[in-house]
N, C-alpha and C positions, 0 to 999 in steps of 0.2 A: 495554487499548489505551488508549493517552494521549490527550486530548480534541486534536484538529486533527489528529493524526498518521494516517498510512496504512500500510501494507507495502508497499515494492516497493524497487525500482535505485536507484542512488544517483544523483543526476544528474551526468553525464561532467564538467562543469567542477567540479563541487563535490569528485568520487572523484577528479580529478590535483590539486587542493588538498591533501587527506584525504592522499592517499600521502604527498606532502610531509614530511607529522608524521612519517613513518617510516620515512628517506631511510636510516636504517641495517638496517631488516630488510626482510625481503620479506614483507607482510602478508596476511593472508586474512579477509576480511569477511564475514560472516553476513549475514542477513536484513535491510534496514534498514527502522528507521521513520521517514518522512518528512514533514515539514511543509513545505511552498511556500507563501511569502508576496510583499510585494512586495520585500523589501528582500535576499531570497534562498531559503534556505532552512534547516531545524532537523534536522538527523541525529542520531540514537538508533543505533549498532550494537555488534554486540560485533565484536571484532578477535580475531587470534592470528598470532603469529609465532613463527619459533623462535630459539634466543639461544643463542650459541656456549659453550660452558663452556670452560674453562681444561685441563678434565680430562675424558675420558669423550667422549659424542656431545652436551652440551648437554641442554636442555629446550625443552618449548614454553610461551610462554605467553601468556595468555586475558584479555581485558581490554573492560569494557562502557566506552564513551567518547561523548562527543557534540560533535558539532561544528557550529558556528553559521556557514554561510557565509554569504557579505557580498560578492559579486562587486563592489561598489561601493565597499567601504571599500579606503581608501588608508594603511596601520598600519607603522610597524615591529617589527618580531620583536623579539618577549623573552617573558621565562617567568614565572609568578609562581608559588614553590613552598613551602610550609608549611616551617616548620623543626624539623622532626619526626627523631630517630633520628640514629645515627651515620653513616648513608650521606649527608645533607643536609651534615654539619657539614665531612665528607670532601671534599665535591665544592666546596663555597665554599672550601677552604682552595687546592683543584687549582686552580680558575680567579683565583685570587688571584694565585699563584705564576706564573701563565701572563701574569698581565698583564691580566685582564679582572675583577677585585671585584666582588659582588651591589653593586649600588646601592640606598642608603638615603634613604628621604624623607622631607625637614626637617620636623619638626613633626609627626610621627607615628609616635611611639614602640610605640605597642598594634600599628599593621600590622607595623615592622617588625621587633618579637617574634615576631610569628606567621608572618609569611612572605620569603623571599627573592626577590628581583625582580633576574634575567641577562638584562643586555642590552649592546649594544654600542652602544648608543641614548640613555642616560642624559636627553639634553635633551630629547627628543621624548616619549619615556616620560613625564616628571615633567609634561608637561603633557595627558596621557592619565588619569595618575593623579592627578587631582584631588579634593578631598574627597568628591563625589559619588561617586564610583565606587570611594573607598578606603572608604566607609559602606557601599557593597554586596558590594564583597567582602569585609567583616570580617561581616557580616549574616549568612551562611551557612556550613555545616560544610566542613571544610576542602579544598580543590579544588586540582588541580595545572590548571595555566591556560597553553596555549602561543599567545600572539598570532602569526599572520600575517599578512603583508599583507592577507590576504583573510578572515579570520576569527578565531576561535577554539577549540580545543581544549578539551575537560575532560575529567579523569577523578577517582577518587577516588584512584588512586597514581600513584606515577609510571609512564609509560610506557617508560623508559629500563630495561630489564630491570625483574625482578621478582622479589624472595628470598623470600620466605615463603609461606602458603597453600598449602601443596604436596596434593594430593588423594590421598595412601593410599600404601600398599606396593604395590599393584596400577598404580597410574598414577603412580612418583615422578618419572616425565620433563615431569610438568606441573602451571604452577602455575596456578591456577586463580582470577582476580579478578572475574570476570563478574558482575554484579548481577540479579537478582531483582524481580519487581513492586513493592512502593511504592518501593524503593531506586531502580529505575531512573527512576521518576516525580518521587522529591526529588532526583535529577540532574542531571537537564531544568531545573526551578525554579530549582535553587540556580545552574547553570549561565547561565540567564537574567537571574535578577539579579545575580550577580557581573560576568557578562560585556557585559549589554546595554546599559549606558550608554557604554562604549566600543566597540563595533562597531555597538550601531544609531544614534547619531547623527554624520552625516557631519559637520556641524560641529567635533566632538571632532577629528575625523582631520586637517580641513583647520587647524585652530588649530596642531595638533601639527607636520605640514608646515612652516607658517609659522616656526614658533619656530626653526628649525636654517636653515642656509644649502646650497646644493643639494639632493640628494636624503639619502633615509636611508640609503644605502649610502656615499655621499661622509659623512657623520657616523658614521657606525661605523668607518671606515678612519682616519677624523683623532682619534677618542675612542683607537681601541685604539696608533695611534703616541705620541699623548699618554703613554699608562701606558706604555708601555716595554714590557719583559717579552719572551718569546720571541713571541707571538702579534703583535705589534704588531713586530717585526723581520720574521714572516714577512710581514707586510701591506706593509711596506715594501719588502721586499726582489720582491715578486711584485705591486706594484700598476699595471695598466696604464690608463694616461689616454686619452680621448680622442684629446687632443692627440698623444699617440705613433702612435695609428692614423692621424688624419690627414695626416700627415707620411708614415708608410708609404704611403697609397693615393696620395700625390701626388706619391713619390717616382720616377724613371724606375727599371727594371728594367735590369739586377740592382743592387738597393738595396744601400749598401756600409756603413749607417747603420742597425743593427736596435736598439731599444730593449732593453736587458739582461733587463726582467722579460718581453718579450715570448719573446725567446729559451729563456728558463728553460722557461717555458710550453710551448713548443711544441716542443722538444727535450731542455730540461735533463733530465727525468728517464732520459737513456739514457747518460748519462756516467757512472755508478758501473756500470753493467751490461758498458759496452765495457772498463773497468778489469777487472772482477773474472771475468768469463767467461772473456776468455783465458789469466789466469793459472790459474784453476783447470783449463782445459781444459790446458794443458801440462803441469802436475802430474801429473792422473791417466793421461794420455799417456806422460809418462815413468816413473811407476810400473810401467806397464802393461807397458810393453815391459821394463823389467829383469826383472819379475817373468817375464816368458815365457823372457827370454833367461836367468833360472835356472831354469826345467823345469816352470813352473805354469801352466797353462792357466785357471787364475782370471785372468793379468793382462789377459784379453781383456775381462771386465768393467771394470776401470778406463782401457781404452782406448776403451769403449764412452761410460764417462760424458764420458771429455773429448772424445772428437768429438762427442757431444750439448751440450756447454758450447760449443762452437766455431758449430757449427749456431744457436744462441740468441743466439752474438754474432752473427751473419749477419744473422739477425733483426733486431737492435739494430742496425745499422748502417743496414740496408736502411728502415728507419723514420725514423732519424735524417736520414738523406741526402733522403726524400721532404719530411719537415716541413721542413727545412732550401732544399729548392727551391722550396716554396710560398712562405716567407718572400722568399726574397731575389729569385726570377724571376715567382713567382705574379702573374697580370692581372687589377687589381682590376674587378669585376661588381657591378654595383648589382643588390640583391634584396629579397625579404622572407622571416620566417618563415611558414613554410605548416603544419605541425602539427610535433608533440610527442609522441611515445611512451614512455613506458616499455617497457624490455627485461626478460626476465629473466636479464641479466646484470649482474652486481656485481666491483667492483674497488676492492679495501681496504673490502668493505662499503657501497660508495658505487653505487647502482642507474645502471648506464648507460640513457641513455637516446637514441631516436633523433629526430635533428632536422631537418627535412624542409627546404632553405631553396628558394624558387624564384626562379630568378635573373628578370631584368629582358629579357633576350638572346635571349630566346624557345628556348634551347636546354632540357633534359630537367632537372628539379628535382635538387637533390645532396641527400645524407642524410649527415649527419655525426653521428657518435659521443660526446658527452660525457658526462659525471657532473649530479650530479642540482643543483646548485649553475648550473652555465649552464643547463640545461634550465630551470629557473623564472624565469631572465631571459627565456630565449628564447620562454617560455608569456606572459609578461609583454607581452614586445614584439610578438607575434602580437596580446594581445587590445586592447592600445591603437594597433595597424596601423602602428606605430616603424617605416621604412623601416633597410634593413642594406645587409650588402654583403659579397664573399668574395673569396679571392684562388684564382685558377682555375689548377691545370696547364697551362703554355701548350703542352704535348705530349700531357698525356691530359687534355683535358676532364672527363671524370668524375669526375676528382679534384680536390678542394677543401679548402682550410680556413677555417674563421671564425672571427675574434678577437672580433667584438662579444662573443660569450659569456663572454668574460676581463676585458671592460672594464668600469672601474668606473662611467663616465660614462653608459652607457647602460641603467642602471637606471630602468623606469620609475616605480618609488613614489618 
């Protein structure tokens, strides 16, 4: 047992933050070692998840990680990765092509040679990575460090999947990178040395926040748009501001001027299915009818596929109609975030969360289902007690839409 740590459950607030580091996976945590103190908690835990392979059923990855949870910290999101191996070089090239190149520190050649810094918040991160922080990181063995708004996750290997270290032919579907004994203690000590100067000093976080205009989310959006590239273009297309939502909230229904980013987020994903589904449906039905007329019963299968495509189109049309009605005719209702719970469902490997919105008009709380980014924002708003609002269906009060989860200005950090 490591000094000061006891076996036990991960505290609920820390668990929610820890899950956010595994947003693309479905992690399972073993029994944790936890140390509580005035700044938060230090957690050591074995975690495993399933990686989907390009061929076959994929594989299970197992890691030992350390998480320094600091609920009072207000930090930008960034990652420090050792410059080792072909995969890291390929990642750096990829993100550069997409318009988010790794950041380098001025007058720190040793650090730049050993580590890459991945972030959309270079100005605030430079404040965090001062001389003391750099010296602390260089003083320990290589670590993968992921800083979130409320702490840092550390591991010896990247948790973005893992290739190596298979455990033998009998268990070739498991890639086990868990640590044992003294290696666990060394990971804890190195994490505290490397991450402590950043997460354990509230003044450092305040200086970083003061170094940029607006929130960290606003800094990230500005930086990505200035960099250009694919990511910057996507940010510009989908950027929803508080000013947009304020105009929508005050506009009488039916609203005639819907900001394009709001429309894209609310029902834009239905456009391609609405085009593709009927085309496929009609093609398969036509092939089926021709085949049946030719005397083959196999045509019934084609007709079935075609009808299924038309059914999908009907569901898409219904979803689009509901969303449009909420945006155009929805009634604004003041509210607050009551709870945020992760579900077992994912869409495009993004875990879906149930966000409970408690309205101020005395009606039943409303539950909306959204991805990990809006869920993280909802959790921050709930922690800060920040007010919000929803658009309620005037004809069906149990149905509503929460736009604040998409809004850049509502970032609490």
